[in-house]
Every structure is written in C-alpha cells, then in structure tokens.
C-alpha positions in Angstrom: 0.0 0.0 0.0 1.3 3.5 -0.9 2.6 5.4 2.1 0.3 8.3 2.9 2.0 11.7 2.8 1.4 15.1 4.4 1.1 17.7 1.7 2.2 21.2 2.5 0.9 23.7 -0.1 1.6 27.4 -0.5 3.3 30.1 -2.6 7.0 29.5 -2.5 7.7 32.9 -3.9 6.3 34.5 -0.7 6.0 31.7 1.9 9.0 29.4 1.3 10.5 29.7 4.8 7.2 29.0 6.5 6.4 26.0 4.2 9.8 24.5 4.9 9.5 25.1 8.6 6.2 23.1 8.7 7.7 20.4 6.4 10.6 19.9 8.8 8.3 19.6 11.8 6.2 17.0 10.0 9.3 15.1 9.1 10.3 15.1 12.7 7.0 13.5 13.5 7.9 10.6 11.2 5.7 11.6 8.3 6.5 11.5 4.6 6.1 15.0 3.3 5.4 16.6 -0.1 5.6 20.3 -0.7 3.6 22.0 -3.4 4.4 25.3 -4.9 1.3 27.4 -5.9 3.2 30.6 -6.8 2.1 32.3 -10.0 4.9 34.8 -10.5 7.1 32.1 -12.1 7.0 28.5 -13.1 8.6 27.4 -9.8 11.3 25.3 -11.3 13.9 27.0 -9.2 12.0 26.8 -5.9 12.7 24.2 -3.2 9.3 22.6 -3.6 8.9 18.9 -4.3 6.2 19.8 -6.8 6.9 23.0 -8.8 4.1 25.3 -9.7 4.3 24.5 -13.4 3.4 20.9 -12.6 0.3 22.0 -10.7 -0.6 24.5 -13.5 -0.5 21.7 -16.1 -3.7 20.3 -14.4 -5.7 23.3 -15.5 -8.0 22.5 -18.5 -6.5 25.4 -20.4 -2.9 24.4 -19.6 -0.1 26.5 -18.1 -0.8 29.5 -20.3 -4.2 29.8 -18.5 -2.3 30.1 -15.1 0.8 32.2 -15.9 -1.1 35.1 -17.3 0.9 37.9 -15.7 -2.2 39.2 -14.1 -2.4 38.3 -10.4 -6.2 38.1 -10.2 -6.7 35.7 -13.2 -3.5 33.8 -12.4 -4.6 33.1 -8.8 -8.1 32.0 -9.8 -6.7 29.7 -12.5 -4.1 28.2 -10.1 -6.9 27.6 -7.6 -8.7 25.6 -10.2 -5.5 23.7 -11.2 -4.7 22.9 -7.6 -8.2 21.5 -7.0 -7.7 19.1 -9.8 -4.1 18.3 -8.8 -5.0 17.5 -5.2 -8.0 15.4 -6.1 -5.7 13.2 -8.2 -3.1 12.3 -5.5 -3.4 8.7 -4.5 -1.0 9.1 -1.5 -2.7 12.0 0.1 -2.8 11.5 3.9 -3.6 15.1 4.8 -2.9 18.6 3.7 -1.9 21.9 5.3 -1.7 25.3 3.7 -1.4 28.9 4.8 -1.8 32.4 3.6 -3.5 35.8 3.8 -6.8 36.5 2.0 -5.3 35.6 -1.4 -3.5 32.5 -0.3 -6.5 31.2 1.6 -8.8 31.8 -1.3 -6.3 30.0 -3.5 -6.0 26.8 -1.5 -9.4 26.5 0.1 -11.4 25.3 -3.0 -9.0 22.3 -3.4 -9.4 21.5 0.3 -13.2 21.8 0.1 -13.2 19.4 -2.8 -11.6 16.6 -0.8 -13.7 13.9 0.8 -14.8 14.2 4.4 -12.3 12.7 6.8 -9.1 13.6 5.0 -7.3 16.0 7.4 -7.3 19.5 6.1 -5.7 22.4 8.0 -5.4 26.1 7.0 -3.5 28.7 9.0 -4.8 32.0 7.9 -4.9 35.7 8.7 -8.6 35.4 7.8 -9.5 32.7 10.4 -10.8 35.2 13.0 -13.4 36.6 10.7 -16.1 35.1 8.5 -14.6 31.8 7.4 -17.7 30.4 5.7 -16.3 31.1 2.2 -13.2 29.2 3.0 -14.7 26.2 4.9 -18.0 25.9 3.0 -19.5 22.5 3.8 -16.2 20.7 4.3 -14.3 19.6 7.5 -11.5 22.1 7.2 -9.8 23.1 10.4 -9.0 26.9 10.4 -6.3 28.3 12.7 -5.8 32.1 13.1 -2.2 33.0 12.4 -2.1 35.9 14.9 0.6 37.7 12.9 0.7 38.1 9.2 2.4 35.2 7.5 5.3 37.3 6.3 8.5 35.8 7.8 9.1 33.5 10.7 8.9 34.9 14.3 8.4 33.3 17.7 4.6 33.8 17.6 4.1 32.5 14.1 6.4 29.6 14.7 4.3 28.5 17.7 1.1 28.7 15.6 2.6 26.9 12.7 4.0 24.2 15.0 0.6 23.7 16.7 -1.0 23.4 13.2 1.7 21.0 12.0 1.4 18.8 15.0 -2.4 18.8 14.8 -2.1 17.6 11.2 0.5 14.9 12.2 -1.8 13.7 14.9 -4.8 13.4 12.6 -2.7 11.5 9.9 -1.0 9.2 12.3 -4.1 8.4 14.3 -6.5 8.0 11.3 -9.8 6.7 12.3 -12.2 4.9 9.9 -15.7 4.5 11.3 -17.7 1.4 10.4 -20.4 2.2 7.8 -23.9 2.3 9.2 -25.9 -0.9 8.6 -29.1 1.2 9.0 -30.6 3.8 6.7 -29.3 7.3 7.3 -31.8 10.1 7.7 -30.8 13.8 7.6 -32.8 16.2 9.8 -32.8 20.0 10.2 -33.1 21.6 13.6 -33.0 24.9 15.4 -33.0 25.6 19.1 -36.7 26.5 18.8 -37.6 23.2 17.0 -35.4 21.0 19.1 -38.3 19.2 20.9 -39.8 18.3 17.6 -36.7 16.7 16.2 -35.7 15.0 19.4 -39.1 13.3 19.5 -38.9 12.3 15.8 -35.4 10.9 16.4 -36.6 8.8 19.3 -39.3 7.3 17.1 -37.0 6.5 14.2 -33.7 5.7 15.7 -34.3 2.0 16.5 -34.3 1.3 12.8 -32.3 4.3 11.4 -29.3 6.4 12.0 -30.4 10.0 12.4 -28.0 12.9 11.6 -29.1 16.3 12.8 -28.0 19.5 11.0 -28.2 22.9 12.7 -30.1 25.1 10.2 -27.5 27.9 10.2 -27.1 28.3 6.5 -24.0 26.1 6.3 -26.0 23.3 8.1 -28.7 23.2 5.4 -26.1 23.3 2.6 -24.1 20.5 4.2 -27.2 18.3 4.5 -27.9 18.9 0.8 -24.3 18.1 -0.2 -24.6 14.8 1.5 -27.8 14.1 -0.4 -26.0 15.0 -3.6 -23.2 12.6 -2.6 -25.7 9.8 -2.1 -24.9 9.5 1.6 -28.4 9.9 2.9 -31.4 7.6 2.6 -34.0 10.2 3.4 -34.6 13.7 4.7 -36.8 15.3 7.4 -36.4 19.0 6.6 -38.5 20.2 9.5 -36.6 23.5 9.9 -36.5 25.6 6.8 -35.7 28.8 8.6 -32.7 29.5 6.3 -35.2 30.6 3.7 -36.3 33.5 5.9 -32.7 34.6 6.2 -32.1 34.3 2.5 -35.2 36.3 1.5 -35.0 38.9 4.3 -31.2 39.4 4.6 -30.5 37.5 7.8 -27.1 36.1 8.7 -27.9 32.4 8.4 -28.9 32.1 4.8 -28.2 29.0 2.7 -28.7 31.0 -0.4 -30.9 30.6 -3.4 -29.8 26.9 -3.7 -31.6 25.7 -0.7 -33.9 22.7 -1.5 -32.2 22.3 -4.9 -30.6 18.9 -4.1 -34.0 17.4 -3.2 -35.5 18.2 -6.6 -33.7 15.3 -8.4 -33.1 13.1 -5.4 -35.3 10.0 -5.4 -35.3 9.7 -1.6 -38.1 10.3 1.0 -38.5 14.1 1.7 -40.6 15.4 4.5 -40.6 19.2 4.8 -42.0 21.6 7.3 -41.9 25.3 8.2 -39.9 25.2 11.4 -38.7 28.6 12.6 -39.7 30.5 9.4 -41.3 32.9 11.8 -37.9 34.5 12.5 -34.9 36.1 10.8 -31.5 35.9 12.4 -29.2 38.9 12.9 -26.2 39.4 15.1 -26.1 41.6 18.2 -29.0 44.0 18.4 -26.8 46.9 17.1 -26.3 45.0 13.8 -30.0 44.8 12.9 -30.4 46.8 9.7 -32.0 50.2 10.1 -35.0 49.3 7.9 -36.0 46.8 10.6 -35.6 49.1 13.5 -39.4 49.3 14.3 -39.9 45.5 14.0 -40.6 43.0 16.7 -37.1 41.9 17.9 -36.1 39.2 20.4 -32.6 38.9 21.8 -31.9 35.2 21.7 -28.5 35.9 23.3 -25.9 38.7 23.2 -24.7 37.6 19.7 -28.1 36.7 18.1 -31.2 38.9 17.6 -34.3 37.4 16.1 -36.9 39.3 14.1 -40.5 38.2 13.7 -41.5 37.8 10.1 -44.6 39.6 8.9 -47.6 38.2 7.0 -46.2 39.6 3.8 -42.8 38.0 4.3 -44.4 34.7 5.2 -46.4 34.8 2.0 -43.2 35.5 0.1 -41.6 32.4 1.7 -44.7 30.3 1.0 -44.4 31.1 -2.7 -40.7 30.6 -2.7 -40.8 27.1 -1.1 -43.9 26.2 -3.2 -42.0 27.0 -6.4 -39.2 24.7 -5.3 -41.6 21.9 -4.4 -43.2 22.3 -7.9 -39.9 21.1 -9.4 -39.6 17.9 -7.3 -39.4 14.8 -9.4 -40.4 12.3 -6.7 -43.2 12.2 -4.2 -42.7 14.4 -1.1 -44.8 15.7 1.7 -44.9 19.0 3.5 -46.4 19.1 7.0 -47.7 22.3 8.5 -48.2 22.8 12.3 -51.2 25.2 12.3 -50.6 26.2 16.0 -47.1 27.6 15.6 -43.9 27.2 13.8 -41.4 27.5 16.7 -41.0 27.7 20.4 -41.4 31.5 20.2 -44.4 31.1 17.9 -46.7 29.6 20.5 -49.7 31.0 22.4 -48.4 33.4 25.0 -44.9 33.7 23.5 -43.3 36.7 21.8 -43.7 35.6 18.2 -47.2 34.1 18.3 -49.0 35.5 15.3 -51.6 33.1 13.7 -52.4 35.6 10.9 -48.8 35.7 9.8 -48.6 32.0 9.9 -51.8 31.7 7.8 -50.2 33.9 5.2 -47.5 31.3 4.7 -49.9 28.5 4.6 -52.2 30.2 2.0 -49.3 31.2 -0.2 -47.8 27.7 -0.1 -51.2 26.0 -1.0 -51.9 28.5 -3.7 -48.4 27.9 -5.3 -48.0 24.2 -5.1 -49.4 22.5 -8.2 -47.1 19.5 -8.4 -49.2 16.3 -8.0 -46.1 14.7 -6.5 -46.4 17.0 -3.4 -48.8 16.4 -0.6 -49.5 19.3 1.8 -50.8 18.1 5.2 -52.1 20.7 7.7 -52.3 19.5 11.3 -53.9 21.2 14.4 -50.7 21.1 16.4 -47.8 23.2 17.4 -44.5 22.1 15.8 -43.1 20.9 19.1 -46.2 18.9 20.1 -45.7 15.2 20.4 -48.6 14.6 18.0 -46.8 16.6 15.3 -43.6 14.6 15.8 -45.7 11.4 15.5 -47.2 12.7 12.3 -43.8 13.4 10.8 -42.6 9.9 11.7 -45.7 8.2 10.3 -45.5 10.2 7.1 -41.8 9.5 6.7 -42.4 5.8 7.0 -45.3 5.8 4.6 -43.4 7.8 2.0 -40.4 5.5 2.4 -42.6 2.5 1.6 -44.2 4.4 -1.3 -40.9 5.3 -2.9 -39.3 1.9 -2.4 -42.1 0.1 -4.2 
C-alpha cells in the first residue's frame, strides 16, 4: 500500500521559509512530506518545492498559459482551479496543510473543500478570525488564526505553525475509519426553537435508522444537501426551513438561493415543514439593519437577535418554497403545524401570530401544483408530540411508497 503523505501547499515565492519550517516539523513526526508550490509569479522550477508550480498548472484544463497570465487576479483564480484538480488526483494524500492571507487562503481552500470528508485539512490564515464560511464551506477544514501576518518567521508565528503541523500529524498518524452504518441514514434539520420536535422524531425513528441532525445555520442546510448530492443519505426530514427566511430577508444564516435544490432530483423520501420560518436571524441588536428598527425583535443571546416575520414576508416564503416543491421529481410531503412554527411562535410567546402563519400556509397552498407533493395541515404546534408522530408516520409511509 502506498505510504500516505502530508502535503504542504503554498506560494514558494512568498512563503517558502514558512512552508519548509512546517515540512521539517512534520518530518520530525515521522511523516512522509510533499511540498507543493502554488506561486504564480514564475513556473517554480527554481523553488525548493517537491512539486513545482508548473506541474500544478498543467492540471488546468487550459494548460499552463491559463495560469501564468501575468495578471495576479486571473492567475490566482486559475491556479486555484488547477490545484483543486491536482490535489484530487493524488493517491498518496494522507492530509494537507496550507497557509496564507486573503489571497493565499482563497487559492488553497477550493481544493481543500473538494476533498472527501475525513481527510485531514488544516489552513493557517490571517482570515481565520473573521467570516470563514467562504473558505470552509460544507467541508471539514480546520482553520487556525495565524495571529501575525504570514510574512516571515517569528516566535509567535512559529508557535502557531508548530501547533498546526502537530495537529495535522496527529490526525494523519491516528487516522480513524468508522464502520459504515448498517441502518438507513436520515438527515434532519433543527434549530433551538424546534429541538423538541426533532428529538421526538429521532426517538421514534432511531431504533431502525441512523439520524444525523444538522443545525439550520445556512451552512447546516447546505451540508445536508451536499450529503444528499453525494448519495450518503437515505432520506430527509427537513423540519426546519428557517434558512429561507434569512435568505429572503437578509439575515445572517442564509443557505442562499440553492436551498432545497438537491432534493429536486433526489429519489429519496423528503418530509418538509416550516420550522422557525417565523424568524430572521441577525447578530447583536446593534447590527440589525435600520430598515427593521421598528420590527418585533427578540434577543436570543448577546450575539443573536431574532426578528419576527410579517404576513407579507411569510407569503413570500410560502411562494418561494412552493415553487421549489413544484420542481420535485419524486413524491414528497410538506407538513404544517397550524398552531405555531417555533417555540417562540406559541400562544403566550413573543412571536405568536396566527395571521402571519396563515399567510405562509395560504401562499404555499396557492403555489404548489405538483401532483407529487402532498401538503398536510395539522392542528398542532411544531413541538407537540402529535406533530412529531405525524412526521414519523408520514416518513415511514413515504419511504414505503418510494421503495415500491
């Protein structure tokens, strides 16, 4: 069997000393190492890298001329594409580490994101203390803040790089391969305010299924859908579609326009619901956009402020979700809890607004025309035991229907 190697990737024209420092640490840990030059200012033939940049550039569909353009912007974008193809082609890849500023991180992260789950991936970056979603995406990349700029070795940076190198070494040398589940795997979406619902559904289904719960934070929904696209889920209970509210109303936990797209072609059981669409998520109260200053706001914690959606906004979401459901190619069911969509949307709670909820229901019903879709309205709150039972029973019925 080919010995697995630790790959160290970066731009040798600007980060050579740092790359070689990490390489030597990994060698000291007893690992085989391979350094990869991603520089675009030259072909890298004179660098100390094991793999010169010209060899990476050859992987680009347009060849080396597409990479070494002389323009930094186009060159970096092309090298990122070439590196993604290069890294995916390595049969001896045990793990990978890279580092950089905004440009370097943007260069290496697409290739890291493209690797299968479980392969160790570490990025040391000046960007790791900010919004790292563009760099991590739906992958299992470990991001480490570099503290100082990665512009020459110093005691602080050496400590950070050493920690990162040793973390990668530990992951590679102690590789763990879990046993595949012998049970069907169901993906579920949950928010704090729909936790009771999903916990009850899990308790009903787990004797015969493996249930994976995804926090509906934007990335959570996208990750669920990526696993569907990869064929790793047997079914989905998408009880918490709150990310649609953030997408349409400008909240911070949006999954974007692509939410629900992977279910359209997937021939697996899909149960949807409207969990937590009564709220839009923002950061601290001071970050709520001025146009929403007079709205009903609820401080979930010092970092998260929730805004109650209006009847007009709910109607917009009902139409948006309905249009997605109209494109489904397989049978699916959408269950609606008529007595409230979240823990805050219950009688006596801050977001209780039956008229706003009805606007969503009416818009959804008026939009859905796909005979594959069954809308089921139930006289329960989303966290009621009866609603969890209904989700469970409908999931089992739909599974039997699709499997026939």
